[in-house]
N, C-alpha and C positions, 0 to 999 in steps of 0.2 A: 410888667406894665403892658408890653406889647401883646402878651397872651390875653390879658383882660380886655384890651381894645378889640382884639380879634373875636373873642367870645361875644362881646356886646354887638359888634357889627353883624356877626352870624345870627344872633337872636333877632336883631332888628330886621335882617333880610328875611328870616323865616316868617316873621310876623306880617311882613308886607306881601309875601308870596301868596297870590290868590289860589284858592282851591278850585280845581276844574269842576265844571258842571256841564255834562254833555247832553244835548237835546237832539233826539232823533226826530227829524222834521221833514215835512213835505216841502217841495221847492217853492210853492206859492208863498211861503212865509219869509222868503228872502228879504223883501223890503222892511220887515220888522226886526231883522237880526240886530241892527245897530241899536235900536231902542232897548232890546233885551240886554245886549252886552254892556251898554252904558249903565243901566240899572245895576247889573251884576257887579261891575267894576266899583261902583260906589259902595257896594257891600263886601268888597274885598274877595269877590268870587270871579273866576275866569270862566265865563260862559262860552261854550262852543257849539256850533250847529253841525250836525251830520245830516246832509240832505239825501233822502232816498225816495224812490217811488213807493206808491201805496202797498204794492205786493211785497216789496222788500221790507217795508216797515212791519207788515204782518209777519213775515218770516223771521225777522230779527226778534220780535216779541215771542215767537214760538221757540226760539233757541235760548241761549244764555243771555240774559239781559243785563248782566253785571257791568258791562262797559257803558251803559247809558243811565242817565239819572231822570230823564223825562222824555215823554213822547208827545209829538204835536202833529198828527196827520191832518189832512184836509177834512176828514170825516171820522167820527168816532167808530164807524162800522169796522175799520181796520184794527182798532184796539180790541173790539169784541171778537173778531176773527182770530187775532193773534195771541191774546193774553190768556193762554190756557192755564197758567199757574196762578192767575189772579194776583199778579204783582203790581198792577197799575192801580193807583189810588187817586182820589180827589179829582177825578176828571170833571172839567167844566168847559163849556163852550165860551171861547174868548170873543168870537165874532162869527158872522155867517156870510156866505156868498152863494147866490144861486148859480147853477150851471146853465148857460144860455148859448144861443146862436148869435154870433156877431157877423152880420152880413154887410158887405159894402153898400153904402146908402143908396147908390143908384140902382143896384141890383135888387135891394129890398123894395124899392119903390116900383120897379118894373114887375116884381112878383106880387105886388098888392099887399105887402106885409106891414106897411107903415100905418100906425094909428088904429090897429085892429087886433083882436085876439087871434093868434095863430096857433093851430093845432099841429101835432106831429104828422097827421095825414096831409096837411097842406105842404109841409116840407118834403114828405115822400113824393107827392105829386110833382113838385118842382124838380126833384132829382130824377124821377122817371122820365120827365119831359126834357131832360138834359139842360135845364135852366139854372141849375145850382150844383156846385161842387164845394167841398169843404175840407178843412184839415181838422184832425181831432187826435187826442192822445189815445193810446191803446187802452181799451176797456179792461184788458187783463193785466195792465201794469200801472195805470195811473187813475187816481180818484175822479178827476174831471171826466175822463173817458168812460169810466165805469158808471158814474152817476148819470151821464147823458144816456148811455146804453140802457140802464135800468128804466129810466124815464121813457125811452122809446118803447121798450117791451110793454110797460104798463099801459101806454096809450094805445098801442096796436092790439092789445088784448081787450080793449074796450073798457078800461078803467075799473078793474075789479077792486074789491076792498084790499086784497092782498094778492100778489102773484104766488102761485103754487108751482110745485115741480111738475104737476100734470099739465099746467098751462104752457110750460116751455116745450112740451112735446107736440103741440098743435101744428099740423102741417101748414095751415094758412099763415101762422106766425113766422115760420121759417122763410116763406116767400117774401113777406113784407119786410122783415128785418134785414134780409139779405139784400133786397133792392135798396133799402135806405142806406145801409153801410157801403154799398157800391159807390155811393157819392163821395167817398173819402179819396182824396188824391195824395195826401201825405199823412204820416202818423208819427208819433213820438212817445217816449216813455216819461216825459216831463211837461207839465203844464206851462212852466216859465219858459222852457226852451221853445215850446210851440208858439208862444206869443212872440218871441224874438224871431222865429222863422217867418211868421206872418209879416212882421215889419220889414223883412227883406223884400217883400213884394211878390206880386204875381198870383195871388190867391183870392178867390171870391169871398170866402167865409171861413169862420173858425168857431169851433165849439170849445168853450173854456169858462172859467169863473168870471162872473160879472166884474170882480175887482181887477182881473188881468185884462179884461176888455177895456176898462176905464184907463188903465195904464197904457194900453196900445193906442187908444184914441187920443190921449194926451200927447203921445209921441207923434202920431200922424198929424195932429193939428200943428205941432211945432214945425213939422216938415212941410206944412202947407198941402197935405195930401187928403184925399177923401176919407172921412171917418167911417167907422162901423156903426150900423144901426142894430141895436140889441133886440132880439126876439126871445120872449119867454114862453115856451110852449105851454099853453094853459092846461093841457091834459097829460103832461108828462114832465113836470118840473121837479127837480131835486135840488135841495139846498145843502151845501157843505157846511157843517156846524163847527169845524175847527176846534176840536176838543183837545185840551192840554191836560195831560195826566202825569202824575209822579210815579216813577218806577222805584218801588221799595226794595232797596238792597241793604237795609239795616243801618243807614247812616243818619242819625238823628239831626245833625247839623244841616245836612242837605235837605232833609224834609222840612225843616224850619224855613230855609231859604226858598224852597219851592213855594211854600204857602205865601211868603212875602212877594215873590215874583208874580204868582197868580193874582193876588190881591191888587198888585200894581197894575197889571194888564187890564183888570176889570174896573179900575178906578175911573171916575168920571173924566179927568183930564186926558188919560190915555185913550179912553173910548172915543173922545172927541178927535184925537189924533188919528185913530183908526178910520173914522169917518172921512177924514181928509185924504186918507190913503185908499178910499174906495171900498172899505170893508163895512158891512152893515153891522150895527150893534143894537142892543136892546131886545125886547121881546119879539120873537118871530121875525127878526130881521127888519123891523120897522125902521123908517127913515125920518125920525123926528129931527127937525133942524138940520137936515142934510144940506151940505154946501152945494148949491146949484151948479157951480163951476166944475164940480166933481161928478155928481149924479145929474148929469146934464139931460134935460128933457129932449133936446134936439138929437140926442143919441138913442132915443127910444126908452129912456129910463123914466118911470113914473114914480116919484117919491111918495105919492099919496096912496098908491095901490098896494093893498095887502096881498102878498103872494100866498098861494095855496099849494104847498109841495105834496107830492105823493107819499104814501106810507111805504117805507122800505120793507122788503120781504124778509123772512127769517134767514139766518146765516147760511143754512144748508141750501136754500133756494138761490141765494147770491152766488155761492160757490159753484152750483150747477150751471147757473147762467153764464158765469165767467168761463167755465170749461166749454160750454156750447159756443160761446163767442169765438174762442180760440180754435176750435176744431170743426165748426160748421157754419157759423153765421158771418164771420168777418170777411172782408175782401181778401182774396188770396195774396200771399207774399211771393215775390220773385226775388230770391236772395242769392247773391254770389259771394262766397267766402274765398277770399284770396289769402292764402296762408303761407307765411314765410318759413321756408325750410333751408335757409342759407347755412353756411358752415358754423356761424356763431350760435346757432340754435341747438347745437349738439348736446345731448344729455338731458338734464332736467327741464330745460326750456321747452324742447320739442314735446316732452312728456306732458307738460302743462297745457300746451295747445291741444294736444290730442284728447286730454281729459275734458277740456272745455268743450270741444266739439262733441264729445260723448254725451255730455249733459244736454246739448241742444238737439242732437240727432236721435239719441235713445229716447223713444217716446214715453217710456215709463218714468225716466228721470226728468224729462222736460215737463211732464205734467205737474210736478211739485212746484214749478215756478210759473205755471200757466204759459208755457212757451212751446206747446205741442204744434206740430205741423198739421195742416188740414188736407183733405183729399185732393184739393185743387192747387196746393202750393207747388212751386218749383224751386228746388234747391240745387245749386251748382257749387262745387268745390274746385278751386284752382290752386294747387300747390305750386310754389315757385321758389327760385333762388336767383341765379344769374339768368336763367331761362325758365320758361314755363314747363313744368313736368308733365301736366295733363289737365284735362277738364272733365270732371265726373258729374253727371246730372241724374237727379231722381225727381220724378213727378209723383206727387201725392205723399202719403204718410204711412205706407206699408212698412211694418217693422222689419221684415226680412230685407227689403231693399235698403232701408236706413242702416241696418247692421252691415250689409255688404259695403256700403259707402264708408262706414266707420272702419271696417277692416282695411280698406285701401289707405285710409288716412294713417292708421296705426303702422302700416307697412312702409310708409314713406320715409326715406332716409334724408338726413341733412347733408348738404354739400354746396360749396361754391360761394360766390359773391351775391350781391343783392340788387335786383331791379324791381322796384315796387310799381313802376308805371306800366310795364307790359301786361301784367295780369289784369289791371284795372281797365286798360284799353281793350283787351280781349273781352272782358265782361260787357263793355259798351257795345262792341261789335255784335255780340250774341243777343243783346237787348233789341237791336234793330230788327232781328229776325223773329221777334216775339211781339204779339199784340199787348204791349205793356200797359195799355189803358185798362186792361182787365185785372191788373195786378197793382200792388204797392211795391215798386221795385226798390232795391237797395244793393249797394256793393259794400261789403264789410272787409276791410283790408287790415291785416295784422302784420306788423314787422318789428324786429328787434334792432334794426340798424338803419344807417343812412343808405339811400340808393346810390350805388357807386359804379354801375355799369349799365349798358343797354340804353333804353329809352329815357327821355328827359321830360321834365314837367311840361314843356311846350308841346310835346307830342300828345300828352294827356289832355291838355287844354283844347287842342285842336279837335281831338276825338269827342270830347264832351260837348263842345259847341256844335260840332257836326251832327251829333246824335239828336240835339234839339229837344231833349226830354228832361223832365225834372227828376233826375236820378241822383240821389245823394250818395256820397262815399263817406261811410263812417270808418274811422281809423282807430285801431287799438295799438297804442305804443307800449313797447316792452324793451327791456335792456337799454341799449344806447340809441334808440330810434331818434331821428332828427326831428325836433319840435318844429323847426322852420318848414321842412318839407311837408310834414303832415298838416300843419295849419294852412299852408298854401292850397293843398288839395281840398280840405274841408271848406275853406272860404269860397273856392271856385264852385263847388257842387252843392252848397247849402247843407253840408254835412256837419259832423262834429268829431272831436278827438276825445277818446276815452283812455284813461291811464290804467294800464294793466300791470304796472310794475309791482304793486303791492298785492294785487288780487286779480290775476289774469283770468281765472275762471269767472269771477264776478263781473269783470269787464265784458266778457263775451255775452253773459246773460243780459247785462244791462243794455248793450248795444242792440241785441236781438229784439228787445222790447220796443225799439224805434221802427220796427218793420213788421 
C-alpha cells in the first residue's frame, strides 16, 4: 500500500514538474521577463532568461547552442551574425524601439534641439564646442551602442544608400567619428545598466533605447527631477527590432511551446501591454493609440511622426565597423587591473586569472570578442596580496609589449594575506597624474577573499572623493570574496560587481566591455 502511494506521489510530482525553457536575451527585455514566465508557468513550463550582451549572444550562437531554446536580442542582426549553422527558426519582431539621444531638458533647450529636426552633425557640433557630453554602451559589446554608432557613421558619410567597407576607410570619417565619440564620459556593456547609471545622477545625456529612456523619465519624474528630452537623429536613426527566434535542438514539445509563446507575445492584449511599457508595436513601430502618459510629447516623443530608419549594411561591413570602433575610433581606455595573488589563489585559481588576462591582452585572442586595445589606450596591471607587488604600464596596443606584460603576469607568484584597498588607492593616485578627460577610465579589481590587512574602506573612500573624478571600480568576485566589501566599493564609485565563480574568464571579458 505504501509503495503504491509513493509511486502515485512520484508520478504526480513528475507531472507537475515544469520543463525548463532557456531564453538567451538582451538586458533590455528584463521588464518583460515576468510576463513570459507567468505565461510559461500556466503551460507547465519553467522559463528562464540568460541575459548577455549582443556580442556574447552572437558568440553563443556561433558555439554549441544546445543549452538554449530561444534567442531574443535587441536586434536580429546579432542572430544573422551568430547563427552560422542556421539553427534559429521562426524569427519574428515582437516590438521595436529606436535608439535615441536623451538629453536633460534644460541642456536640450540651450542647444536649440527642442521642437526641431536634429542631425548627427548638430550633435557633433555641440560636442566639439564642449556643450554636450553623454554616456553610451560600448558599440563593440551592446546593441544600443552599436546601433547608435552605425547611425553616426551613416550620417557622417552623407547618407549613402548602404555603407561599404571602402566608406569606412575615408580619412574624413575617422576625424568626425573620433570627435563625436570623444563626447562619451562613461561606457558600459549593458543598456539596462547604463539607464541605472544615469539615474544615479551627474550626467548630461544618454544614448539608449527609447523604451529605456521612457523608464528613466518615469523614475526621474517620480523623484521630482528634470526629465530627459528625446532627440531622434533624422539622418542616422536605427530601430531595434527585438527579434525572437527558436533554437532548434530537436525537441518537438519545446518547438510547440515556442510557437505558443510567440503567438502570445504578438497577441493584441500583450501588444497593448508592451505599449504601456514604452515599446513600439505594429507596422514600422507606429504608435496607434499610444498612451500619452508613456509616450509623452513633453519628453520630445511625437506619436504621430513616422520614423525613417537607415538601412543596415551587410554583415561583413558591420563586423569591420565594430573592429574599427574598437581599434581606432572609440575614446581611449585607461584601465587599471588590480589582480589578487594572495596565498588562497595558489594553483588553479591563479592560472584562471592569468588565462583571463591573456584573452584581454593578447590582441589576436581579444579580437574574437571585440576587446582589442587601441594605439591610444593605457593599460596598467597592479598585482597585490598583503602588499602591492608592482605596477606595470603599457601604452598602446603593440603585441610585443602586451606579450611582455603577460609574461610578467604569468611569472607572478601567490603569497600572503589580502589588502584590496591599497591597489585601488594606488590606481586613483596614478589617475591624478593623467589627463583622464582624454580617456574612459576604470579600475578593475579582482579578489578571491575578504580584505584582512592593510588599508580600510575609509581610506579608499577618502582617496576616491579627493580624486574628484568619475572613476568606476568594477569588481570581479571569486572564491570567498566578501560580497559586503565589494558592494560597498561598487556603490561608492558607480561601479558594479561581476561574479567570476562559475566563469572567471567570462567575467573578465564582460567587465572589460564596460570600459
